[in-house]
N, C-alpha and C positions, 0 to 999 in steps of 0.2 A: 221302305224306310219310314220310321215313325216321324210325324211332324213335330219338331221340337218347339217348345214354348218357353221362352226365357224371360226373366224379370230382373230389373234393377230397382233402386230406390225410386227413380223417376220414369222408367221406361218399361215397355213391353216389347219384346222382339218375337215375332212369329212369322212363319212363311207367308208370303204375299198371297192374297186372294183377289179374284176379279174385281171386287168392290173397291180395291185400292187403286185401280187403274186411273180414275180421273185425277186423283191427287198426285200420283206419280207422274202422269202425263203433264200436268200443270207445272210441277216443280222442275222436272228435267228439261222442260222446254226453255228454261232460263239459261241464256248463254253462259252465265257465270258458273253454272253447274257443269256444263259441257266442257268449258275451258280448263277445269280442274281434273278431268278424267280422260283416259285414253279411249274408252269404248262407247261413251254416250254421244251420239251424233247431234249436230246442230245444223239446221233446224231438226228438231225431233219429229219423226214421222207420226202422222195421225194413226192411232191404233197401236203405236209402238209399245206402250206400257202394257196393254193386254197381251200382246205377242210375247213380251219379255216374261210376263207372269206365267204364261203357258210353258215357255222354255224352262223357267225356274222349277215348275212342277215336275217336269221330266227329269231334270238334274237331281232333284231330291229323290224321286221314285227310283232312279237308277243308282243311287248311292254315291254320286259323283260330287256332292256338295250340297250346300243349303244357302238360300237367300233369306234374309229377314226384313220384313217391314219394321221400321222403328216407329213406335207409337208412344205418345205421351201417356203415362199411366193414369193421370187424373182426368184427361178429357178423351182419350182414345184417338186423338188426332195424329195422322201419319205425318212424320217430319223427315223421313229419310229411309235409306236402305243400307244394309251391310250384308256382304256376301262372302261365302267361304267356298273355295274350290278345293276338293280333296284330291291329292295326288300322292302316290307312294313316296316320291322323292322330294317334291317341292310343292306343298300346298300353299295357297295364297289367299289373301284377304283384301277386300276393297270395300269402299263405302262412299256415300255422299249424304250430306245433310242439306235440307232446303234452306235457301238463303235467309229467310226470316228468322231462322233458328241458329245461325252461325254465332259463335262466341259464347255459348251457354254451357259448354262442356258435354253436350249430348253425344257428340261423336266419340269422345274419349270413353264415356260410360258404356256406350254400345260396343265399341271395339274391344274394350277390356272384357266385357261379358262374353263376347263371341270367342275371344282367345281362350277363356276359361272353358267354354263349351268344346272347343276344338281339341284341347288337350285332355280334359277330364272325361267327356262323354264320347267323343269320336276317336280318341286315342291316337291322334296325329302326332308324329314325332317332331315336327317343326312347322313353322309358318314363315311366309315371306310377304312383304308388301313394299310398295314403292309409291313415290309421288313425283310429279314434275318439279324441277328445281324452282320454278316460278310460283310454287304453292307451298311455302315453308310452314304455313299453319297446319297442313296435313302431317308434316314431319313431327311437329310438336304433339299432335294427337297420338301418333304412333309411339313416340317415346313415353308419353305419360301412361299409355295403355300397356306398356311392357316390352315393346319391340326394341331391339338394339340396332344402332346405326351400323351399316356395313360399308358404306361408301357411295361414290357417285359414278355412274356409268355415263360418260360423255355421249350425248346424242343417242341415248339408249332407248328412247321412246319416240313415237311419232303420233301426230294428230293432224288430220287433214293435209297430209303430205309434208308437214313441217316437223323437223327433228328437234327434240328437246333433251336436255340432260335429265337423267333419271336418278333420283336419290333412293337408295336401297336400304331396306331394313329386314331383319329376320330375328327369329328367336326359336330355340329348341324348347321342348316341354320342360326339360331339366333347368335350363337357364331361367325360364320364366318363373318356375316355382322357387328356385334359389334366390331370385332377385325380387320376388313378389313383395310389394309394399302393402301395408295394411290399407286397403281401399274400403270405403263405406259404400261400395257400388253394388253389393249383392242384393 
């Protein structure tokens, strides 16, 4: 599978490389990142970022999805990650942004660009995403990027043995194109 390289006005999105590991390790070690995701452990294990990058390379090579390091276009600084898992029936998208960069619209910009990639380049029929109910900011990102609210799954997710309500979003390629607002995010 070809290594995709995506751009927006402010961001570069490219598959992670081993040199990204120190920044990823530092950012995901922040409890606030782990608390907003189902899959990032806290404390984050030493070497965990490099191991994740290796798994990400295998996923891309096998055509099962793609992870992107999110870099600021002007400085090249890594500020987060967005990932896409390809499945025949229910492909999914997830992301995190480093705490110092919250509230700047970077997540929306990156997610919107990856949705466009999923539908236009990868030909996926639909995408799904969710967030914990205690993280409504993530829902706003999803809606601004083009996802449609689908409902709440009570106690549908867990983290560290604790169950949380899961707020679900989804969009088909057709819905996304039909509802596409004019974004200046290309």
